[in-house]
N, C-alpha and C positions, 0 to 999 in steps of 0.2 A: 860390752865389758867382756873381753875376752883374760876374764880371773879365774876360770872354773874349768874343772881338767874334764878332757873329753871324753863319754860314758859310751867306752870299751869293753872288749872283755877285759882287756889291762883293767880299766878301773876296776873294776869289780873284787877282782884279782884283789889287786891291792888295798883296796876296803875293806875286804874279811880280811886280810894282814894286819890292816892298820886297826882296826876294831878288836881282832885277838890279842893283837900286841898292847891295846886301853885294859884289855879285860887283865891279862896278868899282872901288868904294871902297876895300875891301880892295887890290883890283891898285894903286891909286890911291899908298895905306900905302905897299904891301911893295914895289914895284917903280919906278911914275915913282920916289916920293921918295926910292927906297931904304934904308927902314928895316929893310927883310930881313926875312925869314916868322918866325923864330922872337922877334924882338923883336915885332915890328907884331903878334902873337898872342898875347904877353901884353896888351900897352898894350890889345888889344881886347875880352882876357879881363874886364881887370879896366874896362871901359868898360861891357861887357856884365853885371857883378857886381853895378856902382852901380844904373842903371838894372833888375835887377830886384830889387834890394834898393826900388827904391820901389814896381814894382809889386805886389810881394806886402804891402808896406805898407797900399797904398789899399784899398777897401772897394768900389769901383764898378767898370767899366770906363769910364777914359777914354782916347780912342781916342788920342791925343797920348802917351801913353806906353803905351800896347801896343803900337803900330807903333813907337816906337822902341826895344822890346823884342825885339820881331823883326828888325828891323833890325840890329840890335846880334848878336843870334844867326848873320844871313847874314855879317855885315861878319868877323866871329870865324871864322866855320865856311871863310871862303873863304880866308884864311892859317894855321886849325891846316890845313886838309888841306894848303894846297901846299908847308906844310912837310912833312907826314907824305910825301908825294909824293915829293916834290922835296929837298930838303934832307935828310930820314934814307932820301932814295933808296927808300923801298918802291912809290914806281912807282905809276900808278892804280888797277891791277886790285888788288892786295894790299891797297892806302890802304881800297877799298872794299868790300871784302871783311871785314875788321875794325872797319867802320862799320857795316855790317850786322849784325855778332856782334852791337857794342855796342850798337845800336839796336832789334835783341831782346832784350836780355837787360835793358834800360832798361826797355821794354814789359811786357816776362816779369813782373818785381819790382811792375812798376804793378799789375800784373792780380792779384799773389796777394797784393796790400794792398789793393787798393779792390774787385776785382772788376766791373771796368770801367774801357774804354778809353779811353770815350763821353766827348767833350768840355762835352757836356752833364750828366755825372754827377758833374763836380770840384765837392769839396763840403766838401773838408777843404785843407788847408797843404802836406799833406804829395803828395796828387793833383796840388796846383798844383805844385810842384816838381817832380815826375815829367813833368808837361807840357811845362815849360821846358827839362828836361834833352833829353825826346823832340826838341823844338823843335829844341835848338839840334846834337847829333848829327845828326837828318835833315837838317837845313843844311849839316852839314860833309860830310855822304855826297853829298848831290845835288853840291856842289863836283867832290868826285872824280868820282862818276859822268859831273857835263857833260865834264868835261876827258878823261876818259877817252871820249866818242864824237867831242868833236871832234881830236882829237890820235892816240891809237892806233889807233882804227877807223876812221878814213880817210874818215870820212862829213863830217867839216870842220865850222866853227861853223855856216853853212847847214843842212847835213843831220841833223845831231844834235841841232836846233831843232826840223828837222819831225819827226824820229823820237820825241824827248819829248809833242812837241805831237799828235802819230798816236795816243799810247799816252793822252795824259791824254782827247783824244775820246773812247777805248772805254770810259774808265773814266765819262764823262759816260753814254753810253749804255749804259751795264753798272745806274750809278742811278736810271734812267727806266724802264728796262724788263729788268731784273730782280731776283730777290730777295735778289742779295748784300748780305752785311752791311753794311749804312751806314758802322760804325765803321771795316772792315777799308777801301774806297773813298773815305776820308778821307783814312786815314793813307797808305795809297798814291798819293792827287793832293798830297799833304801833301812828301810825298818828289819826287816828278816833278820838282812845281812848281819846285824850287831848281836841279837839272842844266838843266829849261827856261831860269831865268832865267842860271844860269852858260853857256850857250851863246849866248845873248841880248846876254846883256853883253857875250861875245868877240867875237857881230857887229857889236856897236857900237865895240868900242874899237881893235880890234886892223885894221891897217892895210890897203889894198886889194888890194895885193899878197898877203896872207895871208888873201885870201877875205872879208876885213872890212871895213867901211863908215867907217872912220879917223878916226872923232868924237873918240879921243882917250879915257882915263882921265878924265882931269878934263872936260871938254866931256861926254861922256858922264854921268856923274856929276851934275851940275849938271842935267843934261834929266831925270834922274831922278828927284833931289832935290826940284825945282819941281814935278814932277808927282805924289808923294807929297805933297806937302804938300798939292797941293789938294784930293788926296781925304782925307787925314785932315781940315783944314775942312771939305769936306761931309759924311764921318760924322759931327762933331763938331755942326757946326749942324742936320741935318736928324734930332738926336734928340730927343724930348720932353723939357721937361725934369724930369720927375717920374720919366724914367728907365723908361718904358713902353718897350716894344719890346726890352729889353734881354732878357731868356729866350728863349732857342735852340730852336730848332725840333728835336726829339728827332736825334738822327745814334746810333740802335743797327742 
């Protein structure tokens, strides 16, 4: 089932860009446009289900569709996390704990059903559904972790981004210099790139008096959207028309 993006350096750059855009776009809808976290979550979950249906229906990797689905999980994850942590009053720490437990449950059920958590081993529709469920929850978890680091930990937006960036650097070193499971490293990196995007998104949007760069949600979203579109176009046109190169390098 060659429907998943190849896990390369470009994949991680696009993932960070998409998750950062998800943070700023989700805040644009819920906060700037004052739609509210609950209503925004319903709208964005509906959008996610629409693009997911398209992703499940195709039989090959289509960069625009795949990354639209990733972006939909990120925007929905932003407002879902904010709804849990702020509207329901769970707080960032409790919200993160609940989402970690939910992600663990999804990964556990996925392993019991498919006997593999490797994205290169997805061969069934069930495995594909588990994959997208794990991505949605991991992006929601990443938002809660990012907000916890930026607000409750005292690190601020820049400090939170620096801490997550350092953790990602450790994972890169582990990938190249240790025998640690590539599957484990992949999912750790996938989760951590979301709070990196969340804290980086906050750094872009928040005013300077709150240690941000002051671009605002609309300005930051437009910049990130343009960058993601450019990367998707590059990914689309660099691929061979025959589909060669779709096969992923094993992540085991």
